[in-house]
C-alpha positions as CSV (number, residue, x, y, z in Angstrom):
1,M,47.9,56.1,152.6
2,C,51.5,56.9,153.5
3,L,52.7,54.6,150.8
4,F,50.5,56.3,148.2
5,R,51.8,59.7,149.3
6,G,55.4,58.5,149.1
7,F,54.8,57.2,145.6
8,C,53.3,60.5,144.5
9,V,56.2,62.5,146.1
10,F,58.7,60.1,144.3
11,S,56.9,60.6,140.9
12,V,56.9,64.4,141.2
13,S,60.5,64.4,142.3
14,L,61.5,62.2,139.4
15,S,59.6,64.5,136.9
16,V,61.2,67.6,138.3
17,K,64.7,66.1,138.1
18,I,64.1,65.0,134.5
19,C,62.9,68.5,133.6
20,I,66.0,69.9,135.2
21,E,68.1,67.5,133.2
22,L,66.4,68.5,129.9
23,F,67.0,72.1,130.8
24,Y,70.7,71.4,131.2
25,Q,70.8,69.6,127.9
26,F,69.0,72.6,126.2
27,L,71.7,74.9,127.6
28,Y,74.4,72.6,126.3
29,N,72.9,72.5,122.8
30,K,72.5,76.2,122.7
31,K,76.2,76.6,123.6
32,V,77.1,74.3,120.8
33,K,75.1,76.3,118.3
34,V,76.8,79.5,119.4
35,Q,80.2,77.8,119.0
36,E,79.2,76.7,115.5
37,R,78.2,80.2,114.4
38,E,81.5,81.6,115.8
39,A,83.4,79.0,113.9
40,G,81.8,80.0,110.6
41,G,78.9,77.5,110.5
42,T,79.1,74.0,109.0
43,G,81.2,74.8,105.9
44,G,78.2,74.8,103.5
45,K,77.4,71.1,104.0
46,G,73.9,69.8,103.3
47,P,71.4,69.1,106.0
48,Q,72.0,65.3,105.9
49,E,75.7,65.8,106.2
50,R,75.2,68.2,109.2
51,T,72.9,65.7,110.9
52,Q,75.5,63.0,110.5
53,K,78.2,65.4,111.8
54,D,76.0,66.1,114.8
55,N,75.5,62.4,115.4
56,M,79.3,62.0,115.5
57,D,79.4,63.9,118.9
58,E,81.1,61.8,121.4
59,I,79.0,60.2,124.2
60,K,81.3,61.5,126.9
61,D,80.7,65.1,125.7
62,I,76.9,64.8,125.8
63,Y,76.7,62.8,129.0
64,N,79.3,65.0,130.6
65,R,78.0,65.2,134.1
66,E,79.4,63.0,136.9
67,L,76.0,61.4,137.3
68,Y,76.4,59.7,133.9
69,Q,80.0,58.5,134.4
70,P,78.8,54.8,134.8
71,F,76.9,55.0,131.5
72,V,79.9,56.6,129.7
73,E,82.2,53.8,131.0
74,Y,79.6,51.2,130.0
75,C,79.5,52.6,126.5
76,A,83.2,52.7,126.2
77,A,83.5,49.1,127.4
78,H,81.0,47.9,124.8
79,G,82.4,49.9,121.8
80,Y,79.9,52.8,121.8
81,R,81.8,56.0,121.3
82,T,79.5,58.5,119.4
83,M,75.9,59.4,119.7
84,R,75.4,57.8,116.3
85,D,76.5,54.5,117.8
86,L,73.6,54.6,120.2
87,G,71.1,54.7,117.3
88,C,70.9,50.9,117.3
89,Y,71.1,50.4,121.1
90,D,68.2,49.1,123.1
91,F,68.2,51.1,126.4
92,R,66.1,48.5,128.0
93,L,69.2,46.4,128.4
94,L,70.4,48.8,131.1
95,G,67.6,47.5,133.3
96,R,69.4,44.2,133.6
97,R,72.3,45.8,135.4
98,E,72.2,46.4,139.1
99,D,74.4,49.5,139.0
100,F,71.9,51.4,136.9
101,S,68.9,52.6,138.9
102,P,65.5,53.2,137.2
103,M,65.9,56.9,137.7
104,L,69.3,57.0,136.1
105,I,68.0,54.9,133.1
106,T,65.1,57.4,132.7
107,R,67.5,60.3,132.7
108,I,69.8,58.6,130.1
109,K,66.9,58.0,127.8
110,A,65.6,61.5,128.2
111,V,69.0,63.0,127.3
112,Y,69.2,60.9,124.2
113,A,65.7,61.8,123.1
114,A,66.4,65.5,123.6
115,Y,69.6,65.2,121.7
116,Q,67.9,63.5,118.7
117,K,65.1,66.1,118.7
118,T,67.6,68.9,118.6
119,A,69.5,67.3,115.8
120,A,66.3,66.8,113.8
121,E,65.3,70.4,114.3
122,K,68.6,71.7,113.2
123,A,68.5,69.6,110.0
124,E,65.0,70.7,109.2
125,A,65.8,74.4,109.7
126,S,68.9,74.1,107.4
127,A,67.0,72.2,104.6
128,P,66.4,74.4,101.5
129,R,62.8,75.3,101.0
130,R,61.3,74.4,97.6
131,R,59.8,77.3,95.7
132,S,56.1,76.8,95.0
133,A,55.4,76.7,91.2
134,Q,53.7,79.9,90.1
135,A,50.8,79.7,87.7
136,V,51.4,81.1,84.2
137,S,48.9,83.7,83.2
138,L,47.0,83.5,79.9
139,V,48.9,86.5,78.5
140,M,52.3,84.9,79.4
141,E,51.2,81.6,77.9
142,T,50.3,83.3,74.7
143,Q,53.6,85.0,74.5
144,L,55.4,81.7,75.1
145,L,53.3,80.1,72.3
146,L,54.4,82.9,69.9
147,Q,58.0,82.3,70.9
148,M,57.6,78.6,70.0
149,R,56.0,79.6,66.7
150,E,59.0,81.8,65.9
151,F,61.4,79.0,66.8
152,L,59.6,76.5,64.6
153,Q,59.5,78.9,61.7
154,S,63.2,79.7,62.0
155,N,63.9,76.0,61.9
156,S,61.4,75.1,59.2
157,N,64.0,73.1,57.3
158,R,64.2,70.4,59.9
159,I,62.3,68.5,62.6
160,V,62.3,70.1,66.1
161,T,62.1,68.1,69.3
162,L,60.0,68.8,72.3
163,D,63.1,69.4,74.4
164,E,64.3,72.1,72.0
165,L,60.9,73.9,72.3
166,F,61.1,73.5,76.1
167,R,64.6,75.2,76.1
168,A,63.4,77.8,73.6
169,I,61.0,79.2,76.2
170,N,63.5,78.7,79.1
171,G,61.4,75.9,80.7
172,Q,58.6,78.3,81.6
173,L,55.9,75.8,80.6
174,K,55.7,72.1,81.5
175,R,56.2,69.7,78.6
176,T,52.7,68.4,78.9
177,R,51.3,71.9,78.5
178,I,53.5,72.5,75.5
179,V,52.2,69.3,73.8
180,K,48.6,70.4,74.5
181,L,49.1,73.9,73.1
182,L,50.9,72.7,69.9
183,T,48.1,70.1,69.3
184,D,45.7,73.0,68.4
185,A,48.3,75.1,66.6
186,P,47.6,75.2,62.8
187,W,51.2,76.2,62.1
188,C,52.6,73.1,63.8
189,V,52.5,69.4,62.7
190,Q,53.3,66.7,65.2
191,V,55.4,63.9,63.8
192,D,55.3,61.7,66.9
193,R,55.0,62.3,70.6
194,G,58.2,64.3,70.9
195,T,58.9,65.9,67.5
196,Y,57.3,68.6,65.4
197,Y,57.8,70.6,62.2
198,W,56.7,73.9,60.8
199,N,53.6,73.9,58.7
200,G,54.2,76.9,56.6
201,T,51.7,75.8,53.8
202,S,48.7,75.7,56.1
203,G,47.6,79.2,55.0
204,M,48.2,78.5,51.3
205,V,46.1,75.3,51.4
206,E,43.2,77.1,53.0
207,E,43.4,79.9,50.3
208,Q,43.4,77.3,47.5
209,V,40.4,75.5,48.9
210,A,38.5,78.8,49.2
211,K,39.3,79.6,45.5
212,V,38.1,76.2,44.3
213,S,34.9,76.4,46.2
214,M,34.2,79.9,44.7
215,G,34.9,78.7,41.2
């Protein structure tokens, strides 16, 4: 019974100490963010560059408490200098060393996990958000179709490409939608999948057919 109580007390004590350690790590990361803002941010770099910059923090600066000095010395002896270097390290190897207690190894891993989580959150917060595509109303679509009609008519002496029509309406319709709209347009003739020309004789042909049928 006493052994069970002792184990429970040890587990609770370990959990409390880990929470305290994570709290210290949170305060450190918060201090770093304040320093970055005072220094003018990250110089306009992209989120991936900022994440890589964060991962270049030196191990001795993150594990800066005296408690972690054996781990800092271990990393220096094995060529691990930055937090990025620890990305491919197996922390289970520390369990083979007698100078690293299970509690210390747990704390080391907890600090690294907290550091990686903070770096990921900073990168996600800095990432540009994509604008959701807005649906084009029927009125707007009709106006854009008329713009394409005017463009074809003003270039009736040559073949017009799909890209030209796309640019003529400032890319406000998808190319697949342009193709569908022009398929049903009587004033437009499709040469192939990506080229069109103005069908200015469509009205004249219909008028001649009507006269023949009446005669």
